[in-house]
C-alpha positions in Angstrom: 3.6 11.8 15.0 3.6 12.3 11.3 1.4 10.2 8.8 3.1 8.3 5.9 1.6 6.3 3.0 2.9 3.0 2.0 2.0 2.4 -1.7 2.1 -1.1 -3.0 3.6 -1.5 -6.5 3.3 -4.5 -8.5 3.3 -8.0 -6.9 2.3 -11.5 -8.1 -1.1 -12.8 -7.4 -1.4 -16.0 -5.6 -1.1 -19.2 -7.9 -3.8 -20.9 -5.7 -6.6 -20.1 -3.4 -4.6 -21.9 -0.4 -1.6 -19.7 -1.4 -3.8 -16.6 -1.4 -5.2 -17.5 2.0 -1.9 -18.0 3.6 -0.7 -14.6 2.2 -3.7 -12.8 3.6 -3.2 -14.5 6.9 0.4 -13.2 7.1 -1.0 -9.7 5.9 -3.6 -9.5 8.6 -0.8 -10.5 11.2 1.3 -7.6 10.0 -1.5 -5.1 10.2 -2.6 -6.4 13.6 1.0 -6.0 14.9 0.8 -2.2 13.7 -2.0 -1.6 16.2 -3.2 2.1 16.2 -0.3 3.1 14.1 -2.2 1.8 11.1 -4.3 4.8 10.5 -6.0 3.7 7.2 -4.9 0.1 6.7 -5.3 -2.2 3.6 -6.8 -0.1 0.8 -6.7 -2.0 -2.4 -7.5 -0.2 -5.6 -9.3 -1.6 -8.7 -11.2 -0.6 -11.9 -8.8 2.1 -12.4 -9.3 4.7 -15.3 -6.9 7.5 -16.3 -8.1 11.0 -16.8 -5.7 12.8 -19.3 -5.0 16.5 -19.6 -7.1 16.8 -22.7 -10.1 15.2 -21.0 -10.1 11.9 -22.6 -10.4 8.9 -20.2 -8.6 5.7 -20.7 -9.5 2.3 -18.8 -6.6 1.2 -16.8 -3.8 3.0 -15.1 -0.3 4.3 -16.1 1.3 2.8 -13.1 1.2 -0.7 -11.4 0.1 0.9 -7.9 -2.3 -1.7 -6.5 -3.1 -0.2 -3.0 -1.8 1.5 -0.1 -1.8 1.8 3.7 -1.5 5.0 5.9 0.7 4.7 9.0 1.6 7.0 12.0 5.3 7.1 12.9 7.9 9.2 14.3 10.0 9.6 11.3 10.4 8.4 7.7 13.0 5.9 8.8 10.5 4.5 11.2 7.7 4.2 8.5 10.4 2.5 6.2 11.0 -0.2 9.0 7.2 -0.8 9.0 7.2 -1.2 5.4 10.1 -3.6 5.4 8.0 -6.0 7.4 5.1 -6.1 5.1 4.2 -9.3 3.4 3.5 -7.7 0.1 7.4 -7.8 -0.3 7.0 -11.7 -0.3 5.1 -11.7 -3.4 7.5 -9.9 -5.6 6.0 -6.4 -4.9 7.9 -3.2 -3.8 6.8 -0.5 -1.6 7.1 3.2 -1.8 7.0 5.1 1.4 6.1 8.7 1.5 5.5 11.6 4.1 1.7 12.7 3.7 2.1 16.5 3.4 -0.5 18.9 5.2 -1.8 21.4 2.9 -2.5 25.0 4.5 -6.2 26.1 4.8 
């Protein structure tokens, strides 16, 4: 099996604590349904800083990436099928699915 990264882009924050709890319950159920296919589930990002080529550092990021999950699947199509079931799509976010490439050495 190959590994794929599902990157979370954008998405709307819950409008209430109850909405947030309901979304997290759906998210936990989705992750649970993946079983051992979820190699590195639910990795949120925060406190982002951008390091520029001239060495300057700016608070914040240039993309709206908010987190990622790494899954194992037989093919990119299987990984896309997994992503299509992710509740992150329910909050207006989008998902990028990429194959993780092994570097030599």
